[in-house]
C-alpha positions in Angstrom: 308.8 147.2 66.6 306.3 144.5 65.9 305.6 143.7 62.2 302.0 144.8 61.5 302.2 144.4 57.7 299.5 141.7 57.6 297.1 144.1 59.3 298.2 147.3 57.5 298.5 145.7 54.1 297.0 148.6 52.2 299.4 151.1 53.7 302.3 149.1 52.2 300.9 149.4 48.6 302.2 151.7 46.0 298.7 153.1 45.6 298.7 154.3 49.2 302.1 155.8 48.9 301.1 157.6 45.7 297.9 158.9 47.4 300.0 160.4 50.3 302.4 162.0 47.8 299.6 163.5 45.8 297.9 164.9 49.0 301.3 166.3 50.1 302.1 168.0 46.8 298.6 169.4 46.5 299.0 171.1 49.9 302.0 173.1 48.8 301.4 176.7 48.3 298.3 176.7 50.6 298.2 178.7 53.8 299.6 176.7 56.7 296.7 175.4 58.8 298.6 173.0 61.0 302.1 173.3 62.4 303.8 170.0 63.2 306.3 170.1 66.1 309.7 168.6 65.3 309.4 166.0 68.1 306.3 164.7 66.3 307.9 164.1 62.9 308.8 160.4 63.2 305.6 159.3 65.0 303.4 161.2 62.7 305.2 159.8 59.6 304.6 156.3 61.0 300.9 157.0 61.5 300.6 158.4 57.9 302.5 155.5 56.4 300.4 152.9 58.3 297.1 154.5 57.1 296.0 155.7 60.5 295.5 159.3 59.4 292.5 160.4 57.2 293.2 162.0 53.8 291.8 165.3 54.9 294.1 165.5 57.8 297.1 164.5 55.7 296.4 167.4 53.4 296.2 169.7 56.3 299.4 168.4 57.9 301.4 168.9 54.7 300.6 172.6 54.6 303.5 172.8 57.1 306.4 173.3 54.5 309.1 172.2 57.0 307.3 169.0 57.7 306.6 168.4 54.0 310.3 168.9 53.1 311.4 166.5 56.0 308.9 163.9 54.9 309.7 164.3 51.2 313.4 163.7 51.8 312.7 160.4 53.6 309.8 158.8 51.9 309.2 160.2 48.4 311.1 158.5 45.6 312.7 160.9 43.3 312.5 159.9 39.6 
């Protein structure tokens, strides 16, 4: 895959990563409003991590607990 970090600089920042994590954690416990198909997991994660998905949609996506758990295992640092 082509390196787009010079274009997607913001998406590589800790600030962006924290924003995604806050949106994801905030969606937990809310009624599921969007189910993510398993075949979409990787491509959707790429879009989220490259700042192609608006915050309101990220919050909706993470109401899917299975997707949230999958994403959390791969991308959230555990302290």
